[in-house]
LUMLUMKE-79996 format. One line per 8 residues: number of its first residue (from 1); their letters; for each residue x, y, z of C-alpha. Coordinates in pm, whole numbers. Layout:
BEGIN
NUM	A	X:Y:Z ~ ...
***
This chain:
BEGIN
1	MKPQLGTC	2270:-282:-250 ~ 2270:-653:-328 ~ 1909:-777:-333 ~ 1824:-1105:-162 ~ 1558:-1369:-218 ~ 1366:-1554:48 ~ 1054:-1751:130 ~ 784:-1789:395
9	YYPEHWPQ	802:-2111:592 ~ 579:-2283:848 ~ 779:-2544:1038 ~ 476:-2614:1256 ~ 302:-2754:945 ~ 565:-3017:869 ~ 740:-3305:1048 ~ 1060:-3200:1219
17	AQWKEDAK	1247:-3467:1022 ~ 1169:-3265:708 ~ 1314:-2934:828 ~ 1678:-3010:751 ~ 1604:-3113:394 ~ 1386:-2805:345 ~ 1658:-2573:474 ~ 1919:-2727:246
25	RMADLGLE	1693:-2703:-58 ~ 1621:-2339:19 ~ 1991:-2258:35 ~ 2066:-2459:-278 ~ 1792:-2268:-462 ~ 1967:-1940:-382 ~ 1736:-1820:-107 ~ 1884:-1632:187
33	IVRVGEFA	1588:-1521:402 ~ 1313:-1727:571 ~ 1012:-1576:748 ~ 856:-1782:1028 ~ 607:-1769:1314 ~ 336:-1521:1215 ~ 44:-1761:1276 ~ 191:-1984:1547
41	WSRFEAKP	64:-1843:1876 ~ -119:-2164:1971 ~ 210:-2352:1927 ~ 406:-2103:2135 ~ 137:-2091:2407 ~ -117:-2372:2386 ~ -263:-2266:2721 ~ -225:-1938:2911
49	QELNFDWM	129:-1898:3046 ~ 234:-2247:2924 ~ 510:-2139:2686 ~ 692:-2366:2446 ~ 969:-2221:2230 ~ 1160:-2547:2193 ~ 1016:-2642:1855 ~ 1089:-2299:1705
57	DQAVDTLG	1437:-2302:1859 ~ 1509:-2621:1668 ~ 1359:-2481:1348 ~ 1565:-2160:1367 ~ 1880:-2360:1448 ~ 1815:-2582:1147 ~ 1761:-2289:912 ~ 2064:-2107:1050
65	SEGLNVVM	2284:-2413:1005 ~ 2233:-2378:628 ~ 2331:-2012:636 ~ 1975:-1885:614 ~ 1867:-1564:787 ~ 1539:-1567:979 ~ 1268:-1303:1007 ~ 1085:-1381:1331
73	CTPTATPP	720:-1272:1347 ~ 499:-1189:1639 ~ 194:-1418:1609 ~ -65:-1160:1705 ~ -273:-1186:1385 ~ -404:-1522:1510 ~ -487:-1513:1881 ~ -569:-1867:2003
81	RWMVDKHP	-913:-1980:2112 ~ -830:-1953:2481 ~ -752:-1584:2427 ~ -1106:-1521:2300 ~ -1246:-1713:2597 ~ -1038:-1490:2827 ~ -1139:-1168:2647 ~ -1474:-1237:2478
89	DMLAVDVN	-1522:-867:2400 ~ -1192:-847:2203 ~ -1364:-944:1878 ~ -1429:-676:1617 ~ -1780:-574:1512 ~ -1868:-504:1150 ~ -2061:-210:1005 ~ -2388:-403:1043
97	GHVRKFGS	-2329:-464:1413 ~ -2233:-831:1374 ~ -1953:-975:1588 ~ -1671:-1115:1375 ~ -1619:-1452:1539 ~ -1327:-1687:1601 ~ -1260:-1940:1326 ~ -1013:-1782:1083
105	RRHYCFSH	-765:-1500:1149 ~ -734:-1130:1239 ~ -1015:-1177:1493 ~ -940:-883:1719 ~ -1031:-519:1762 ~ -739:-275:1768 ~ -914:-73:2041 ~ -935:-358:2291
113	LGYREESV	-674:-266:2552 ~ -674:-612:2710 ~ -576:-774:2382 ~ -317:-503:2320 ~ -157:-595:2653 ~ -157:-964:2557 ~ 10:-876:2226 ~ 279:-677:2402
121	RIADLMAK	332:-966:2644 ~ 395:-1227:2372 ~ 610:-985:2171 ~ 820:-916:2479 ~ 861:-1287:2559 ~ 961:-1371:2203 ~ 1206:-1082:2176 ~ 1366:-1174:2507
129	HYAKHQAV	1402:-1534:2387 ~ 1528:-1477:2030 ~ 1709:-1143:2044 ~ 2051:-1303:2077 ~ 2005:-1578:1819 ~ 2250:-1513:1536 ~ 2013:-1638:1269 ~ 1734:-1393:1364
137	VAWQIDNE	1813:-1082:1161 ~ 1475:-900:1163 ~ 1129:-896:1319 ~ 790:-876:1153 ~ 518:-732:1374 ~ 176:-895:1332 ~ 63:-971:975 ~ -122:-767:713
145	YSCHDTVI	-298:-498:912 ~ -644:-440:758 ~ -664:-774:578 ~ -1031:-882:558 ~ -1146:-526:642 ~ -1034:-547:1004 ~ -919:-192:1083 ~ -1264:-40:1131
153	SYSEAARI	-1450:-193:1424 ~ -1780:-80:1570 ~ -1728:-257:1902 ~ -1794:-126:2250 ~ -1418:-108:2305 ~ -1388:116:2000 ~ -1674:339:2118 ~ -1512:392:2458
161	EFHKWLEA	-1171:469:2312 ~ -1325:697:2046 ~ -1477:910:2323 ~ -1132:948:2481 ~ -979:1033:2143 ~ -1239:1299:2071 ~ -1202:1461:2412 ~ -823:1469:2374
169	KYGSIDAM	-857:1628:2030 ~ -1126:1888:2099 ~ -1106:1952:2472 ~ -1474:2038:2502 ~ -1795:1910:2350 ~ -1883:2263:2237 ~ -1561:2285:2034 ~ -1637:1950:1874
177	NVAWGNVF	-1994:2054:1789 ~ -1859:2359:1607 ~ -1586:2162:1427 ~ -1835:1901:1309 ~ -2100:2156:1210 ~ -2354:1983:1430 ~ -2595:2275:1405 ~ -2694:2103:1080
185	WSMDYDSF	-2988:1863:1134 ~ -2985:1940:1512 ~ -2697:1701:1577 ~ -2546:1883:1878 ~ -2420:1670:2169 ~ -2408:1755:2538 ~ -2121:1519:2624 ~ -1874:1290:2451
193	VQIELPNL	-2033:977:2595 ~ -2348:1046:2391 ~ -2160:992:2066 ~ -2228:666:1890 ~ -2011:518:1617 ~ -2103:624:1261 ~ -2282:310:1148 ~ -2648:205:1131
201	TVTEPNPM	-2764:567:1092 ~ -3083:637:898 ~ -2890:802:617 ~ -2532:921:582 ~ -2372:1038:908 ~ -2205:1375:945 ~ -1893:1356:725 ~ -1673:1487:1008
209	HSLDFQRF	-1809:1214:1236 ~ -1704:956:976 ~ -1370:1120:901 ~ -1278:1157:1267 ~ -1371:793:1328 ~ -1144:694:1040 ~ -864:909:1185 ~ -921:750:1525
217	SSDQVVAY	-922:397:1378 ~ -595:465:1199 ~ -442:598:1522 ~ -546:276:1695 ~ -343:74:1443 ~ -46:305:1499 ~ -74:269:1877 ~ -112:-110:1859
225	NKAQVEAI	192:-144:1634 ~ 398:97:1846 ~ 325:-101:2162 ~ 483:-413:2012 ~ 772:-208:1871 ~ 857:-77:2215 ~ 843:-426:2366 ~ 1079:-575:2108
233	RQHSDAPL	1324:-284:2112 ~ 1389:-340:2479 ~ 1569:-660:2382 ~ 1665:-647:2014 ~ 1842:-406:1778 ~ 1734:-601:1468 ~ 1523:-414:1210 ~ 1147:-411:1262
241	IHNYMGRI	911:-468:968 ~ 542:-494:891 ~ 399:-649:575 ~ 139:-413:428 ~ -105:-503:152 ~ -218:-386:-190 ~ -474:-107:-228 ~ -530:-79:145
249	VDFDHYKV	-591:276:266 ~ -778:213:595 ~ -491:345:806 ~ -201:584:762 ~ 90:363:661 ~ 334:654:689 ~ 256:689:1061 ~ 291:315:1123
257	GDDLDIAS	618:325:926 ~ 755:602:1149 ~ 798:342:1424 ~ 954:73:1201 ~ 1284:32:1018 ~ 1173:-136:696 ~ 843:-139:507 ~ 733:-450:322
265	WDSYPLGF	425:-553:132 ~ 260:-867:0 ~ 248:-865:-380 ~ -18:-1076:-556 ~ -43:-930:-908 ~ -298:-1173:-1053 ~ -536:-1163:-760 ~ -507:-782:-742
273	LVDRTDAD	-584:-742:-1114 ~ -931:-885:-1060 ~ -989:-792:-698 ~ -827:-449:-663 ~ -826:-265:-995 ~ -1105:-76:-1168 ~ -989:-175:-1517 ~ -1239:-287:-1778
281	DDWKKRFE	-1286:-650:-1880 ~ -1067:-621:-2193 ~ -776:-490:-1984 ~ -818:-766:-1728 ~ -831:-1030:-2000 ~ -518:-893:-2166 ~ -319:-905:-1841 ~ -494:-1189:-1655
289	RQGDPDLQ	-172:-1395:-1633 ~ 66:-1099:-1589 ~ -106:-849:-1362 ~ -160:-478:-1415 ~ 161:-320:-1553 ~ 152:-32:-1301 ~ -22:-156:-986 ~ 273:-346:-840
297	AFHHDLYR	517:-67:-931 ~ 292:191:-763 ~ 300:-7:-439 ~ 675:-60:-465 ~ 728:315:-476 ~ 464:381:-210 ~ 617:140:39 ~ 965:266:-38
305	AVGKGRWW	831:602:83 ~ 666:441:388 ~ 1000:274:473 ~ 1198:595:411 ~ 1400:417:143 ~ 1413:68:295 ~ 1156:-184:176 ~ 1098:-552:88
313	VMEQQPGP	842:-770:-79 ~ 759:-1003:209 ~ 521:-1222:8 ~ 554:-1259:-368 ~ 296:-1462:-559 ~ 466:-1769:-716 ~ 163:-1936:-878 ~ -218:-1949:-857
321	VNWAPNNP	-361:-1808:-534 ~ -676:-1923:-355 ~ -867:-1605:-273 ~ -953:-1418:-595 ~ -1279:-1472:-791 ~ -1069:-1663:-1045 ~ -710:-1776:-1002 ~ -503:-1823:-1318
329	APLDGMVR	-139:-1929:-1321 ~ 128:-1669:-1398 ~ 258:-1661:-1755 ~ 598:-1830:-1786 ~ 856:-1570:-1690 ~ 628:-1349:-1483 ~ 761:-1448:-1142 ~ 1108:-1357:-1267
337	LWTFEAIA	970:-1028:-1406 ~ 792:-943:-1080 ~ 1112:-1012:-887 ~ 1327:-788:-1103 ~ 1056:-522:-1107 ~ 1076:-503:-728 ~ 1456:-486:-746 ~ 1432:-206:-1004
345	HQAEAVCY	1228:-10:-749 ~ 1508:-66:-496 ~ 1374:-360:-296 ~ 1629:-508:-59 ~ 1459:-849:-60 ~ 1186:-1046:-237 ~ 1036:-1342:-48 ~ 811:-1595:-218
353	FRWRQAPF	493:-1713:-48 ~ 522:-1990:35 ~ 788:-2263:46 ~ 550:-2559:22 ~ 183:-2564:-69 ~ -28:-2666:228 ~ -241:-2981:183 ~ -493:-2874:447
361	AQEQMHAG	-706:-2583:576 ~ -797:-2252:415 ~ -497:-2196:184 ~ -451:-2545:39 ~ -524:-2413:-313 ~ -248:-2150:-285 ~ 64:-2254:-480 ~ 413:-2252:-331
369	LLRPDSQP	765:-2315:-455 ~ 706:-2684:-381 ~ 393:-2891:-432 ~ 237:-3060:-126 ~ 434:-3376:-215 ~ 759:-3174:-194 ~ 822:-3191:-567 ~ 917:-2862:-738
377	SAVFDEVA	623:-2653:-853 ~ 607:-2506:-1203 ~ 795:-2191:-1097 ~ 1080:-2358:-904 ~ 1330:-2353:-1191 ~ 1234:-1995:-1276 ~ 1322:-1889:-923 ~ 1653:-2075:-950
385	QTASEIKQ	1728:-1886:-1273 ~ 1635:-1556:-1111 ~ 1857:-1621:-809 ~ 2150:-1699:-1039 ~ 2093:-1383:-1244 ~ 2073:-1165:-933 ~ 2420:-1282:-832 ~ 2548:-1165:-1171
393	LGDVQATQ	2367:-832:-1149 ~ 2599:-671:-898 ~ 2503:-377:-679 ~ 2183:-195:-768 ~ 2240:167:-673 ~ 1955:376:-536 ~ 1872:710:-692 ~ 1612:984:-664
401	AKVALIFD	1372:1007:-955 ~ 1307:1338:-1132 ~ 931:1312:-1082 ~ 741:1284:-753 ~ 377:1207:-675 ~ 227:1298:-337 ~ -4:1030:-199 ~ -217:1097:108
409	YESCWAWQ	-416:841:308 ~ -640:1099:475 ~ -753:1220:133 ~ -860:863:55 ~ -1072:855:371 ~ -1229:1192:293 ~ -1332:1101:-60 ~ -1466:765:55
417	TQPQGEDF	-1676:958:304 ~ -1803:1202:39 ~ -1726:1068:-310 ~ -1987:1290:-478 ~ -1977:1048:-770 ~ -1977:669:-762 ~ -1649:647:-958 ~ -1445:895:-753
425	DNFVLSLE	-1174:706:-569 ~ -857:882:-459 ~ -643:569:-480 ~ -752:515:-842 ~ -697:884:-923 ~ -341:865:-787 ~ -275:540:-972 ~ -397:694:-1300
433	FYRGLRRN	-160:990:-1257 ~ 120:742:-1186 ~ 23:533:-1490 ~ 29:841:-1713 ~ 383:918:-1602 ~ 501:561:-1662 ~ 345:553:-2008 ~ 587:836:-2083
441	GLSVDILP	883:626:-1968 ~ 935:820:-1645 ~ 1054:687:-1310 ~ 854:815:-1014 ~ 906:865:-641 ~ 603:871:-411 ~ 611:1122:-124 ~ 393:1181:183
449	PTVDSLEG	206:1513:216 ~ 439:1594:508 ~ 739:1605:273 ~ 1016:1837:394 ~ 1181:1915:60 ~ 1113:1902:-315 ~ 1475:1956:-404 ~ 1593:1754:-705
457	YSMVLAPG	1247:1700:-854 ~ 1171:1855:-1192 ~ 800:1780:-1164 ~ 574:1718:-863 ~ 212:1600:-876 ~ -51:1621:-601 ~ -381:1469:-716 ~ -690:1499:-499
465	LLVWPARL	-522:1633:-184 ~ -785:1696:87 ~ -622:1994:255 ~ -297:2180:198 ~ -35:2120:468 ~ 127:2457:546 ~ 474:2318:481 ~ 377:2185:138
473	LSLLETYS	221:2518:36 ~ 540:2691:144 ~ 750:2452:-64 ~ 529:2507:-369 ~ 568:2886:-342 ~ 943:2859:-401 ~ 944:2547:-619 ~ 1126:2593:-950
481	GIAVLGPR	989:2285:-1129 ~ 642:2212:-1265 ~ 378:2145:-999 ~ 60:1967:-1118 ~ -231:1986:-874 ~ -582:1852:-868 ~ -853:1768:-931 ~ -1021:1820:-594
489	SGSKTENF	-698:1933:-425 ~ -743:2179:-141 ~ -1120:2150:-160 ~ -1179:2105:214 ~ -1050:2227:547 ~ -931:1983:814 ~ -1286:2001:954 ~ -1431:1891:620
497	SIPDLLPP	-1574:2230:526 ~ -1536:2421:202 ~ -1250:2672:252 ~ -1324:3047:254 ~ -1095:3097:-45 ~ -1294:2831:-233 ~ -1110:2536:-387 ~ -835:2483:-483
505	AIPNFDCK	-754:2740:-210 ~ -405:2822:-334 ~ -283:3170:-230 ~ -182:3395:-520 ~ -340:3162:-775 ~ -648:3316:-939 ~ -877:3017:-965 ~ -1199:2941:-779
513	VSYVETFS	-1424:2638:-821 ~ -1782:2757:-873 ~ -1937:2411:-873 ~ -1860:2045:-941 ~ -2036:1791:-1158 ~ -1980:1416:-1169 ~ -2089:1175:-1439 ~ -2062:814:-1549
521	RSSDRALV	-1781:696:-1773 ~ -2027:669:-2061 ~ -2065:1049:-2038 ~ -1697:1146:-2069 ~ -1644:1508:-2180 ~ -1418:1532:-2486 ~ -1113:1763:-2484 ~ -1019:1985:-2775
529	SGGAVRTW	-666:1842:-2790 ~ -771:1477:-2765 ~ -893:1240:-2502 ~ -1158:1331:-2249 ~ -1241:1412:-1889 ~ -1402:1127:-1693 ~ -1594:1112:-1364 ~ -1524:1461:-1227
537	LETVETKE	-1527:1813:-1373 ~ -1513:2149:-1197 ~ -1643:2475:-1335 ~ -1394:2744:-1239 ~ -1361:3121:-1238 ~ -1006:3209:-1336 ~ -782:3473:-1488 ~ -497:3224:-1517
545	KVIERTVD	-391:3090:-1856 ~ -617:2809:-1981 ~ -412:2537:-2152 ~ -677:2264:-2200 ~ -1053:2293:-2251 ~ -1339:2059:-2318 ~ -1499:2090:-2662 ~ -1776:2301:-2505
553	GTPVLIGD	-1517:2545:-2370 ~ -1490:2444:-2002 ~ -1135:2508:-1869 ~ -958:2191:-1756 ~ -583:2260:-1735 ~ -512:2601:-1588 ~ -198:2793:-1496 ~ 138:2919:-1610
561	QQLRYLAG	492:2946:-1480 ~ 544:2671:-1219 ~ 184:2585:-1122 ~ -77:2388:-1316 ~ -423:2299:-1187 ~ -631:2018:-1339 ~ -999:2094:-1285 ~ -1104:1751:-1411
569	WPNGEAMT	-999:1387:-1419 ~ -837:1311:-1757 ~ -896:968:-1908 ~ -596:751:-1998 ~ -531:908:-2339 ~ -556:1265:-2209 ~ -359:1191:-1892 ~ -66:1046:-2086
577	RILGNLAV	-61:1336:-2330 ~ -99:1612:-2071 ~ 165:1473:-1834 ~ 400:1404:-2124 ~ 374:1765:-2240 ~ 433:1897:-1890 ~ 731:1665:-1844 ~ 889:1804:-2160
585	EAGLGIID	823:2157:-2033 ~ 1000:2056:-1711 ~ 1306:1953:-1913 ~ 1254:1578:-1887 ~ 1308:1333:-2167 ~ 1004:1116:-2233 ~ 960:791:-2423 ~ 638:677:-2587
593	MPEGVRRR	614:335:-2425 ~ 430:52:-2603 ~ 124:-60:-2409 ~ 228:-303:-2138 ~ 598:-208:-2157 ~ 747:-11:-1867 ~ 1093:109:-1769 ~ 1255:199:-1441
601	CTGSHEFV	1601:348:-1387 ~ 1812:310:-1075 ~ 2147:480:-1019 ~ 2323:191:-1192 ~ 2078:12:-1425 ~ 1790:60:-1664 ~ 1521:-209:-1644 ~ 1264:-258:-1922
609	FNHNAQAI	970:-490:-1856 ~ 735:-642:-2113 ~ 410:-730:-1937 ~ 254:-852:-2260 ~ 182:-1213:-2351 ~ 372:-1168:-2678 ~ 712:-1031:-2777 ~ 736:-653:-2830
617	DFRGQSIA	982:-446:-3034 ~ 1117:-159:-2828 ~ 1395:78:-2939 ~ 1508:-166:-3206 ~ 1518:-463:-2970 ~ 1275:-751:-2938 ~ 1170:-818:-2578 ~ 1021:-1161:-2515
625	AAGVVISS	678:-1209:-2366 ~ 706:-1158:-1989 ~ 1063:-1055:-2061 ~ 1307:-826:-1882 ~ 1597:-635:-2036 ~ 1856:-497:-1794 ~ 2122:-251:-1907 ~ 2409:-99:-1711
633	LD	2414:280:-1695 ~ 2792:293:-1650
***
């Protein structure tokens, strides 16, 4: 694979006389891909049925004349004002019952069938028009599902469609009452139409009501995306893509990805450090101009799984953004590091957002590769250097890692519904397992819970898995590597009840959770071998071997042979030590990585990244601040 670089461009924002110069400068910089059109519906269709593709035709022709490949987007994330006038009930409703009005973007409810039909219509028209254009090499559907918390809607459209979804799932209201446990608090229903959406209740709603509504809402995203997919595929064989986001778990990305060809995501390391990590203030200060050393990598591996091996970065931060609480500039070298980090995780393309900083509207404080006056921004030369180095890199060969981590969206919904402790978050738990592996110098693959095979993996981890899929349990029974499970894995049935076997509900594994306690981080429970348990600790009855205990004797790491169960959430020190020991037991070589230094191996190269703001000595070599060392494995 030869990775490519690209950018996001908005020809509708600039005079047509400027397009040719822009296209030439992009090509001269070493860019090969340009994304266009995702917010341009009002330019394609200023009034209902009055279509105008001429301006985009000229833009695509201009880009193509410089040898640039175009990703054409459907513009459905920004329906025009006339669309809202036509369908006034298409707007989403928030948890407090407030309509989310026109005036920005993503102002639609996924359950509104009239808007879904309009989205299919414009996707079909665009695909019919651009399918044969040689410069159009891929399609992006919509833009950033769930951005601004827009998956969950408590609208009337959602209520109506939820009733249909429930009836299709359960068949009868009596079956649903049993599945939900509605005998509790006299919550039985006589018909599906009686069911409200799970907001504005006096106290917490039934957890199955909430979980089923989350499942339904995710299925609405899948259905909406699939409808556009089917429209485009009638006319075009080009790959279909969506650009996911960071730390978004509101819908099942694997299911959306089943209908697409390539996964992509929008990587903003500095904004995410403040906005989407639970790190303490010292950690955030240390990496405020570099980003968390593991958060981007985690998403790279996650979206590689969502794309079944094919994935891009559709938007890469090139400078200060406009939307975080504070918006520092990247440290010199970080944009280059982020680019090579994506490539090390087998990205086919990295596209910088955006080509030119906008001088107007909501994102005018968001940096681009050019300033608003068309002069190069601070990172322009760094991108030129990166493009040149990529050409010298040669093919980056894909490979399967020796370690896999199973990540499940439904488990995230379940533990949001019933966290039991304010700090329990399944995304954070999974990230901390991933971080512990990377601190030991290990490369990681992320897998869905529906994985068909564990062949080739020496160690597999499944933190916090809601319920055991039958296929996964079967694979674990014959697995010859080290399987690390928990905490909280297998602790519920699909109907959100405690299983008869009691958690972790693993056949032929003598361990039962008697009760659970949660506590603040200031009350961490120390471990005999070092480090501590944070947030979550289970008291278990077991005859299995106990490998780790708290200082007061509570078992924490349990099991022998192939299976290990963690009955608590280890803090960073304990997680790194425990996973390192298990990796050695699994026959893997580990490396004690300096803080902020990470490595990733492909089939052809080893990449070492220094996320620190100062040079670091690693294996007898000094790595510059924000530096990257790439070695051939030949």
